[in-house]
Backbone as numpy.savetxt, mean C-alpha at the origin, in Angstrom:
# Nx Ny Nz CAx CAy CAz Cx Cy Cz
-0.64 16.65 18.53 -0.96 15.33 17.97 -1.22 14.34 19.10
-2.32 13.61 19.01 -2.59 12.58 19.99 -2.14 11.23 19.45
-1.70 10.37 20.35 -1.22 9.06 19.94 -1.83 7.99 20.83
-2.36 6.95 20.23 -2.81 5.78 20.97 -1.74 4.72 20.83
-1.24 4.23 21.95 -0.22 3.20 21.91 -0.72 1.99 21.13
0.20 1.19 20.65 -0.15 0.06 19.81 -1.21 -0.84 20.42
-2.12 -1.28 19.58 -3.19 -2.18 20.01 -3.33 -3.30 18.98
-4.13 -4.30 19.34 -4.38 -5.42 18.44 -5.88 -5.58 18.21
-6.23 -5.92 16.99 -7.60 -6.29 16.64 -7.59 -7.73 16.14
-8.47 -8.55 16.66 -8.56 -9.94 16.20 -9.55 -10.00 15.05
-9.00 -10.11 13.84 -9.82 -10.11 12.62 -9.40 -11.25 11.72
-10.35 -12.00 11.23 -10.08 -13.07 10.25 -9.00 -14.04 10.70
-8.97 -14.33 12.00 -7.97 -15.25 12.54 -6.60 -14.62 12.74
-6.50 -13.31 12.51 -5.24 -12.59 12.59 -5.25 -11.66 13.80
-4.13 -11.63 14.55 -3.94 -10.71 15.67 -3.25 -9.47 15.09
-4.05 -8.54 14.56 -3.56 -7.45 13.72 -3.15 -6.24 14.57
-1.89 -5.84 14.42 -1.36 -4.71 15.18 -1.66 -3.40 14.46
-2.05 -2.39 15.24 -2.27 -1.06 14.66 -1.99 0.00 15.71
-1.72 1.21 15.24 -1.56 2.38 16.09 -2.46 3.48 15.55
-2.89 4.37 16.44 -3.69 5.52 16.01 -2.94 6.79 16.40
-2.73 7.66 15.41 -1.99 8.91 15.61 -2.84 10.07 15.11
-2.91 11.13 15.88 -3.56 12.36 15.43 -5.08 12.32 15.52
-5.69 13.40 15.06 -7.15 13.53 15.05 -7.58 14.12 13.72
-8.85 13.90 13.39 -9.40 14.41 12.14 -10.01 13.30 11.32
-10.14 13.55 10.01 -10.71 12.53 9.11 -9.82 11.29 9.14
-10.40 10.07 9.28 -9.58 8.86 9.39 -8.88 8.50 8.08
-7.63 8.06 8.22 -6.79 7.68 7.08 -6.02 6.44 7.49
-6.17 5.36 6.76 -5.44 4.13 7.02 -4.19 4.11 6.14
-3.04 3.90 6.76 -1.74 3.98 6.07 -1.10 2.60 6.08
-0.80 2.08 4.87 -0.32 0.71 4.72 1.09 0.68 4.14
1.96 -0.07 4.79 3.39 -0.13 4.43 3.67 -1.10 3.29
4.91 -1.11 2.84 5.35 -2.00 1.77 5.82 -3.34 2.29
6.09 -4.26 1.35 6.56 -5.60 1.70 7.88 -5.56 2.44
8.01 -6.45 3.44 9.19 -6.53 4.31 9.37 -5.27 5.15
8.32 -4.46 5.25 8.38 -3.26 6.07 7.43 -3.38 7.25
7.11 -2.25 7.83 6.15 -2.17 8.94 5.64 -0.74 8.97
4.61 -0.50 9.76 4.04 0.83 9.82 5.06 1.88 10.21
6.05 1.50 11.01 7.03 2.48 11.48 7.88 3.06 10.36
7.86 2.45 9.18 8.66 2.97 8.07 8.19 4.37 7.65
6.96 4.73 8.03 6.43 6.05 7.71 6.81 7.11 8.75
7.62 6.73 9.74 7.96 7.65 10.83 8.37 9.05 10.40
9.28 9.19 9.41 9.74 10.54 9.03 8.64 11.44 8.47
7.62 10.86 7.84 6.59 11.69 7.20 5.25 11.64 7.94
5.18 10.84 9.01 3.91 10.69 9.72 3.36 12.01 10.25
4.19 12.91 10.79 3.63 14.17 11.30 2.87 14.97 10.25
3.30 14.90 9.00 2.60 15.64 7.94 1.21 15.03 7.70
1.11 13.70 7.78 -0.19 13.05 7.61 -1.12 13.33 8.78
-0.55 13.42 10.01 -1.40 13.53 11.20 -1.79 14.96 11.52
-1.29 15.92 10.74 -1.61 17.32 11.03 -3.11 17.57 11.02
-3.80 16.94 10.07 -5.25 17.14 9.97 -6.03 15.83 9.86
-5.36 14.71 10.16 -6.01 13.41 10.00 -5.75 12.52 11.21
-6.69 11.63 11.45 -6.46 10.54 12.38 -5.89 9.38 11.55
-4.62 9.06 11.79 -3.94 8.05 10.98 -3.94 6.72 11.72
-4.47 5.69 11.05 -4.42 4.33 11.58 -3.27 3.63 10.86
-2.22 3.36 11.60 -0.99 2.79 11.05 -1.02 1.29 11.33
-0.97 0.47 10.29 -1.20 -0.97 10.43 0.07 -1.74 10.09
0.31 -2.83 10.84 1.32 -3.82 10.45 0.57 -4.98 9.81
0.76 -5.18 8.52 0.02 -6.21 7.77 0.47 -7.62 8.15
-0.27 -8.60 7.72 0.00 -10.01 8.04 1.47 -10.38 7.89
2.06 -10.93 8.94 3.43 -11.41 8.89 4.48 -10.33 8.92
4.08 -9.08 9.10 5.00 -7.95 9.09 4.95 -7.21 10.43
6.06 -6.61 10.79 6.10 -5.82 12.01 5.67 -6.62 13.22
4.71 -6.09 13.96 4.27 -6.72 15.19 3.08 -7.67 14.98
2.67 -7.86 13.73 1.58 -8.80 13.42 2.17 -10.14 13.01
1.95 -11.15 13.84 2.49 -12.48 13.54 1.78 -13.08 12.33
2.48 -13.94 11.63 1.91 -14.62 10.47 0.91 -15.67 10.92
0.02 -16.05 10.01 -0.90 -17.15 10.23 -0.84 -18.08 9.03
-1.54 -19.19 9.13 -1.46 -20.22 8.10 -2.39 -19.90 6.93
-1.95 -18.96 6.11 -2.65 -18.63 4.87 -1.65 -17.89 3.98
-1.89 -17.81 2.69 -0.95 -17.11 1.80 -0.87 -15.62 2.13
0.20 -15.00 1.69 0.38 -13.55 1.86 -0.29 -12.87 0.66
-1.60 -12.90 0.66 -2.41 -12.49 -0.49 -2.98 -11.10 -0.24
-2.80 -10.18 -1.21 -3.28 -8.80 -1.00 -4.79 -8.75 -0.84
-5.52 -9.67 -1.48 -6.97 -9.68 -1.34 -7.38 -10.06 0.08
-6.71 -11.06 0.65 -7.01 -11.47 2.03 -6.63 -10.37 3.01
-5.51 -9.70 2.76 -5.10 -8.61 3.64 -6.06 -7.42 3.51
-6.63 -7.24 2.33 -7.64 -6.19 2.15 -8.87 -6.50 2.99
-9.24 -7.78 3.07 -10.36 -8.17 3.94 -10.04 -7.89 5.40
-8.76 -8.04 5.79 -8.35 -7.69 7.15 -8.58 -6.21 7.43
-8.24 -5.37 6.45 -8.41 -3.92 6.63 -9.89 -3.58 6.70
-10.70 -4.22 5.88 -12.15 -3.99 5.95 -12.69 -4.38 7.32
-12.20 -5.50 7.85 -12.63 -5.94 9.18 -12.15 -4.97 10.26
-10.95 -4.40 10.08 -10.44 -3.41 11.03 -11.30 -2.15 11.01
-11.73 -1.74 9.81 -12.63 -0.58 9.69 -13.89 -0.81 10.52
-14.46 -2.01 10.42 -15.64 -2.35 11.21 -15.32 -2.38 12.70
-14.18 -3.00 13.04 -13.77 -3.13 14.44 -13.63 -1.76 15.11
-13.08 -0.80 14.38 -12.86 0.54 14.94 -14.05 1.47 14.73
-15.03 1.02 13.95 -16.19 1.86 13.68 -15.84 3.09 12.88
-14.92 2.98 11.94 -14.48 4.13 11.15 -15.53 4.48 10.10
-15.73 5.78 9.90 -16.71 6.26 8.93 -16.02 6.58 7.62
-16.05 5.64 6.69 -15.50 5.81 5.34 -14.10 6.46 5.36
-13.13 5.78 5.94 -11.76 6.31 5.93 -11.18 6.31 4.53
-10.16 7.13 4.34 -9.34 7.04 3.14 -8.27 5.98 3.40
-7.79 5.34 2.33 -6.75 4.32 2.47 -5.58 4.68 1.56
-4.39 4.74 2.15 -3.17 5.08 1.43 -2.17 3.94 1.60
-1.61 3.44 0.50 -0.65 2.35 0.61 0.48 2.48 -0.37
1.63 1.95 0.03 2.84 1.97 -0.79 3.24 0.54 -1.17
3.58 0.33 -2.44 4.07 -0.96 -2.95 3.07 -2.06 -2.59
3.48 -3.08 -1.83 2.53 -4.13 -1.45 1.33 -3.55 -0.72
1.58 -2.57 0.15 0.48 -1.91 0.85 -0.46 -1.20 -0.10
0.08 -0.72 -1.23 -0.77 -0.14 -2.26 -1.64 -1.19 -2.91
-1.07 -2.39 -3.09 -1.87 -3.49 -3.62 -3.02 -3.85 -2.69
-2.75 -3.81 -1.39 -3.80 -4.07 -0.40 -4.85 -2.95 -0.46
-4.39 -1.70 -0.51 -5.32 -0.57 -0.57 -6.22 -0.66 -1.80
-5.62 -1.00 -2.94 -6.40 -1.15 -4.17 -7.45 -2.24 -4.00
-7.08 -3.35 -3.38 -8.04 -4.45 -3.20 -9.15 -4.08 -2.22
-8.85 -3.22 -1.25 -9.92 -2.73 -0.37 -10.95 -1.97 -1.22
-10.44 -1.13 -2.14 -11.34 -0.37 -3.01 -12.14 -1.28 -3.93
-11.53 -2.36 -4.39 -12.20 -3.30 -5.28 -13.24 -4.13 -4.53
-12.86 -4.65 -3.37 -13.66 -5.63 -2.65 -14.64 -5.01 -1.64
-14.30 -3.81 -1.17 -15.12 -3.18 -0.12 -15.33 -1.70 -0.42
-15.82 -1.36 -1.60 -15.93 0.06 -1.98 -16.88 0.84 -1.09
-17.82 0.16 -0.45 -18.79 0.85 0.40 -18.21 1.29 1.74
-17.01 0.79 2.07 -16.43 1.07 3.39 -15.46 2.25 3.38
-15.01 2.71 2.21 -13.97 3.74 2.17 -14.40 4.90 1.28
-13.69 6.03 1.41 -14.02 7.23 0.65 -13.13 7.36 -0.59
-11.81 7.37 -0.39 -10.85 7.49 -1.49 -9.68 6.56 -1.24
-8.92 6.27 -2.30 -7.76 5.41 -2.17 -6.58 6.04 -2.90
-5.40 5.90 -2.30 -4.15 6.37 -2.90 -3.16 5.21 -2.89
-2.54 4.94 -4.03 -1.48 3.93 -4.08 -0.21 4.57 -4.63
0.92 4.15 -4.09 2.22 4.64 -4.56 3.07 3.45 -4.95
3.64 3.50 -6.16 4.55 2.46 -6.65 3.89 1.08 -6.63
2.67 1.01 -7.12 1.93 -0.25 -7.15 1.48 -0.53 -8.58
2.01 -1.59 -9.18 1.65 -1.92 -10.56 0.47 -2.89 -10.56
-0.22 -2.97 -11.70 -1.44 -3.78 -11.76 -1.28 -5.02 -12.64
-0.10 -5.20 -13.26 0.16 -6.39 -14.05 1.56 -6.91 -13.73
1.70 -8.22 -13.69 3.00 -8.82 -13.41 4.06 -8.35 -14.38
3.71 -8.28 -15.66 4.71 -7.96 -16.69 5.00 -6.47 -16.80
4.41 -5.65 -15.92 4.63 -4.21 -16.00 6.02 -3.82 -15.53
6.57 -4.59 -14.58 7.88 -4.21 -14.04 8.99 -4.72 -14.94
10.16 -4.12 -14.79 11.30 -4.44 -15.64 11.71 -5.91 -15.49
12.19 -6.49 -16.60 12.54 -7.91 -16.62 13.56 -8.26 -15.55
14.53 -7.38 -15.34 15.55 -7.69 -14.34 14.96 -7.71 -12.93
13.92 -6.91 -12.71 13.26 -6.92 -11.40 12.46 -8.21 -11.21
11.81 -8.68 -12.28 11.08 -9.95 -12.18 12.04 -11.09 -11.89
13.23 -11.02 -12.48 14.24 -12.05 -12.22 14.67 -12.02 -10.75
14.88 -10.83 -10.23 15.26 -10.70 -8.81 14.16 -11.22 -7.91
12.91 -10.91 -8.23 11.80 -11.37 -7.41 11.71 -12.90 -7.41
12.09 -13.50 -8.54 12.07 -14.95 -8.63 13.08 -15.63 -7.73
14.01 -14.86 -7.19 15.04 -15.42 -6.31 14.72 -15.23 -4.83
13.60 -14.61 -4.54 13.23 -14.37 -3.14 12.70 -15.66 -2.52
13.35 -16.11 -1.45 12.92 -17.30 -0.72 13.61 -17.30 0.63
13.21 -18.24 1.47 13.81 -18.36 2.79 15.30 -18.61 2.72
15.77 -19.13 1.61 17.21 -19.40 1.45 18.03 -18.12 1.49
17.38 -16.98 1.23 18.08 -15.69 1.22 18.11 -15.04 2.60
17.56 -15.70 3.62 17.41 -15.09 4.94 18.75 -14.67 5.53
19.76 -15.51 5.38 21.07 -15.19 5.97 21.66 -13.94 5.33
21.54 -13.83 4.00 22.03 -12.65 3.30 21.26 -11.40 3.73
19.94 -11.55 3.93 19.09 -10.42 4.28 19.37 -9.88 5.68
20.08 -10.66 6.50 20.34 -10.22 7.87 21.20 -8.97 7.94
21.80 -8.60 6.82 22.61 -7.38 6.79 21.79 -6.15 6.39
20.48 -6.31 6.21 19.66 -5.22 5.68 18.82 -4.56 6.79
18.42 -3.29 6.57 17.52 -2.63 7.52 16.18 -3.34 7.65
15.75 -4.03 6.60 14.46 -4.73 6.66 14.51 -5.85 7.70
15.63 -6.58 7.74 15.74 -7.64 8.74 15.88 -7.04 10.14
16.62 -5.96 10.26 16.80 -5.32 11.57 15.44 -4.94 12.15
14.58 -4.37 11.30 13.25 -3.99 11.74 12.43 -5.22 12.13
12.49 -6.25 11.30 11.73 -7.48 11.57 12.18 -8.12 12.88
13.50 -8.25 13.05 14.03 -8.90 14.25 13.65 -8.13 15.52
13.53 -6.82 15.40 13.22 -5.97 16.55 11.73 -5.99 16.89
10.87 -6.11 15.86 9.43 -5.96 16.07 8.65 -7.26 16.10
9.06 -8.24 15.34 8.23 -9.44 15.13 8.04 -10.24 16.41
6.84 -10.74 16.65 6.60 -11.62 17.80 7.46 -12.89 17.74
7.74 -13.34 16.50 8.58 -14.55 16.32 9.65 -14.25 15.27
10.76 -13.64 15.67 11.80 -13.27 14.69 12.30 -14.46 13.87
12.17 -15.66 14.42 12.64 -16.85 13.70 11.79 -17.15 12.48
10.66 -16.44 12.32 9.79 -16.66 11.16 10.27 -15.94 9.90
11.37 -15.21 9.96 11.81 -14.42 8.82 11.98 -15.25 7.54
12.63 -16.43 7.58 12.72 -17.23 6.34 11.34 -17.60 5.79
10.40 -17.87 6.69 9.05 -18.21 6.26 8.40 -17.03 5.55
8.62 -15.81 6.06 8.08 -14.62 5.41 8.66 -14.47 4.01
9.97 -14.68 3.87 10.59 -14.58 2.54 10.02 -15.65 1.60
9.82 -16.85 2.10 9.22 -17.91 1.28 7.83 -17.48 0.79
7.03 -16.93 1.69 5.66 -16.55 1.32 5.66 -15.40 0.32
6.54 -14.42 0.51 6.62 -13.31 -0.43 7.06 -13.83 -1.80
8.05 -14.72 -1.82 8.50 -15.31 -3.08 7.39 -16.07 -3.77
6.60 -16.81 -3.00 5.51 -17.60 -3.58 4.45 -16.71 -4.20
4.08 -15.64 -3.49 3.01 -14.79 -4.02 3.49 -13.99 -5.23
4.78 -13.60 -5.25 5.29 -12.85 -6.40 5.42 -13.73 -7.64
5.44 -15.06 -7.44 5.56 -15.98 -8.58 4.22 -16.22 -9.27
3.13 -15.72 -8.68 1.80 -15.92 -9.26 1.47 -14.74 -10.18
1.28 -14.99 -11.48 0.97 -13.88 -12.40 -0.37 -13.23 -12.06
-0.46 -11.94 -12.30 -1.73 -11.25 -12.07 -1.91 -10.14 -13.09
-3.16 -9.80 -13.33 -3.53 -8.67 -14.19 -4.88 -8.16 -13.69
-4.86 -6.96 -13.10 -6.06 -6.39 -12.50 -6.70 -5.34 -13.40
-6.46 -5.43 -14.70 -6.98 -4.41 -15.61 -8.50 -4.29 -15.54
-9.19 -5.42 -15.48 -10.66 -5.37 -15.45 -11.16 -4.77 -14.14
-10.48 -5.09 -13.05 -10.85 -4.49 -11.76 -10.64 -2.98 -11.78
-9.58 -2.53 -12.45 -9.32 -1.10 -12.57 -10.45 -0.43 -13.34
-10.84 -1.01 -14.46 -11.91 -0.42 -15.28 -13.21 -0.28 -14.49
-13.46 -1.21 -13.58 -14.73 -1.23 -12.85 -14.68 -0.47 -11.53
-13.54 0.13 -11.21 -13.36 0.73 -9.89 -14.35 1.86 -9.65
-14.96 1.88 -8.46 -15.96 2.89 -8.12 -15.45 3.92 -7.12
-14.31 3.65 -6.52 -13.75 4.55 -5.50 -12.74 5.49 -6.17
-12.82 6.80 -5.92 -11.82 7.72 -6.49 -10.41 7.30 -6.09
-9.52 7.22 -7.09 -8.20 6.64 -6.90 -7.13 7.59 -7.42
-6.14 7.86 -6.58 -4.95 8.58 -7.02 -3.82 7.58 -7.22
-3.35 7.47 -8.44 -2.24 6.59 -8.80 -0.96 7.42 -8.74
-0.05 7.06 -7.84 1.23 7.76 -7.70 2.36 6.81 -8.06
3.36 7.33 -8.76 4.57 6.55 -9.04 5.76 7.49 -9.08
6.94 6.94 -8.84 8.17 7.69 -9.01 8.52 7.73 -10.50
9.29 8.73 -10.89 9.67 8.79 -12.31 10.75 7.76 -12.65
11.33 7.11 -11.62 12.28 6.02 -11.84 11.86 4.84 -10.96
10.66 4.37 -11.16 10.05 3.34 -10.33 10.39 1.94 -10.83
9.82 0.94 -10.17 10.05 -0.46 -10.55 9.37 -0.78 -11.89
8.34 -0.03 -12.21 7.70 -0.10 -13.52 7.86 1.26 -14.19
7.88 1.33 -15.51 8.08 2.62 -16.19 6.89 3.54 -16.02
7.09 4.84 -16.12 5.96 5.78 -16.02 4.84 5.44 -17.00
5.18 4.89 -18.15 4.16 4.56 -19.15 3.13 3.58 -18.60
3.54 2.70 -17.68 2.58 1.75 -17.11 1.49 2.48 -16.34
1.89 3.47 -15.57 0.91 4.19 -14.75 0.02 5.08 -15.62
0.56 5.53 -16.76 -0.27 6.24 -17.73 -1.32 5.29 -18.30
-0.93 4.03 -18.54 -1.88 3.03 -19.03 -2.97 2.77 -17.99
-2.57 2.71 -16.71 -3.56 2.52 -15.64 -4.55 3.68 -15.64
-4.03 4.90 -15.78 -4.89 6.08 -15.79 -5.85 6.03 -16.98
-5.38 5.52 -18.10 -6.25 5.39 -19.28 -7.38 4.39 -19.02
-7.10 3.32 -18.26 -8.15 2.37 -17.91 -9.22 3.02 -17.04
-8.83 4.09 -16.36 -9.76 4.84 -15.52 -10.44 5.98 -16.29
-10.26 5.97 -17.62 -10.81 7.01 -18.49 -10.03 8.32 -18.36
-8.78 8.23 -17.97 -7.97 9.43 -17.81 -6.95 9.58 -18.92
-6.61 10.81 -19.24 -5.58 11.08 -20.24 -5.98 10.76 -21.66
-7.26 10.67 -21.92 -7.74 10.29 -23.26 -8.24 11.49 -24.06
-8.31 12.66 -23.41 -8.83 13.85 -24.08 -8.36 15.07 -23.29
-8.54 16.23 -23.87 -8.25 17.46 -23.15 -9.17 17.57 -21.92
-8.60 18.05 -20.81 -9.37 18.10 -19.57 -10.45 19.16 -19.55
-10.34 20.17 -20.41 -11.36 21.21 -20.46 -11.13 22.32 -19.45
-11.73 23.46 -19.72 -11.56 24.65 -18.88 -12.03 24.42 -17.46
-13.07 23.64 -17.29 -13.62 23.40 -15.95 -13.42 21.95 -15.50
-12.51 21.24 -16.18 -12.25 19.86 -15.80 -13.27 18.88 -16.31
-14.11 19.32 -17.26 -15.18 18.44 -17.73 -14.66 17.23 -18.50
-13.41 17.31 -18.96 -12.84 16.17 -19.69 -12.04 15.22 -18.80
-12.01 15.50 -17.50 -11.30 14.60 -16.59 -12.11 13.32 -16.36
-11.48 12.27 -15.79 -12.22 11.03 -15.53 -13.44 11.29 -14.65
-14.55 10.69 -15.01 -15.79 10.92 -14.28 -15.75 10.37 -12.85
-14.88 9.41 -12.61 -14.82 8.80 -11.29 -14.00 9.56 -10.28
-13.43 10.71 -10.68 -12.62 11.49 -9.75 -11.21 10.97 -9.59
-10.74 10.18 -10.54 -9.41 9.58 -10.45 -8.32 10.57 -10.88
-7.10 10.36 -10.38 -5.98 11.23 -10.74 -4.70 10.42 -10.87
-3.72 11.04 -11.51 -2.40 10.42 -11.73 -1.32 11.41 -11.37
-0.27 10.93 -10.69 0.88 11.78 -10.37 2.16 10.98 -10.54
3.06 11.47 -11.38 4.40 10.92 -11.50 5.35 11.88 -10.78
5.96 11.44 -9.71 6.76 12.33 -8.86 8.22 12.33 -9.30
8.80 13.51 -9.49 10.15 13.61 -10.02 11.24 13.33 -8.98
12.35 12.80 -9.48 13.54 12.64 -8.66 13.46 11.54 -7.63
12.52 10.61 -7.79 12.31 9.56 -6.78 12.39 8.17 -7.42
12.53 7.16 -6.56 12.55 5.76 -7.00 11.56 4.96 -6.16
11.47 3.69 -6.48 10.60 2.79 -5.71 11.02 2.73 -4.25
12.28 3.02 -3.98 12.86 2.75 -2.67 12.92 3.97 -1.75
12.55 5.14 -2.26 12.54 6.31 -1.39 11.26 7.14 -1.49
10.34 6.74 -2.36 9.12 7.53 -2.56 8.29 7.61 -1.29
8.26 6.52 -0.50 7.41 6.50 0.70 7.91 7.44 1.79
9.14 7.92 1.68 9.69 8.85 2.67 9.63 10.30 2.20
9.13 10.53 1.00 9.22 11.84 0.38 8.08 12.77 0.82
8.40 14.00 1.22 7.34 14.98 1.49 6.46 15.23 0.27
7.01 15.02 -0.93 6.23 15.19 -2.15 5.12 14.15 -2.23
5.40 12.94 -1.79 4.39 11.89 -1.72 3.26 12.32 -0.79
3.62 12.83 0.38 2.60 13.23 1.37 1.75 14.38 0.81
2.40 15.42 0.30 1.66 16.59 -0.17 0.74 16.24 -1.34
1.21 15.35 -2.22 0.40 14.94 -3.37 -0.81 14.14 -2.91
-0.58 13.20 -1.99 -1.68 12.39 -1.48 -2.70 13.25 -0.76
-2.24 14.16 0.09 -3.16 14.98 0.87 -3.92 15.96 -0.02
-3.28 16.45 -1.08 -3.97 17.34 -2.01 -5.17 16.63 -2.64
-4.99 15.36 -2.97 -6.07 14.56 -3.54 -7.15 14.26 -2.51
-6.74 13.91 -1.31 -7.69 13.50 -0.28 -8.50 14.66 0.26
-7.86 15.84 0.34 -8.50 16.98 1.00 -9.12 17.96 0.01
């Protein structure tokens, strides 16, 4: 496996940190909220076996300092599109977990000509899809929780990697603000042109039924698939509900990697 030490790309006013690992077909890997690219460390070797993996720290996360704009998945998707141009990548695949899955989905929506396939894990498409108690918890996320969060691995990672560790309360404020904005991407799902693998844990933040609904919007699960797959979605979309996992451990699971790679390869 070859590794390129961390580098920065100046895109959209952002000093975006990324690493390149391995060789082969390019694959951009996007982390979840309050995480960083390094969270994929345990499973990265499986991804890099046959792929060149571009591991990104999204806006305000990891080694990428925040800038004066909202923590919006659409804007971060534009950053990834700009990174694709900056690196001269030829139609990479994009894989993202949780918030990173939201960014990956928006890359497919906003820049379908730049990528080949997209995989999202534990990423819902409607605000009301997740359980009510989770929405209540999200409503409490703000900079005021920074002191409490200092006991968590997420803060440890941020304090170790961030160019300005003192920005942690600001990051929590921004995440709280963006989670308070209702969204429904059903129409964008129906119009999607990029083959999409929807992955979720069987005990995720949203029920499995939500991801079945997403698959139905993609014309999936509405009829028998047929002997030769003629009844499958015409866009090449797929759905996987992974057993024995939750929102909080799916990104570390070898099952996540094998499922994603099966779809991509």
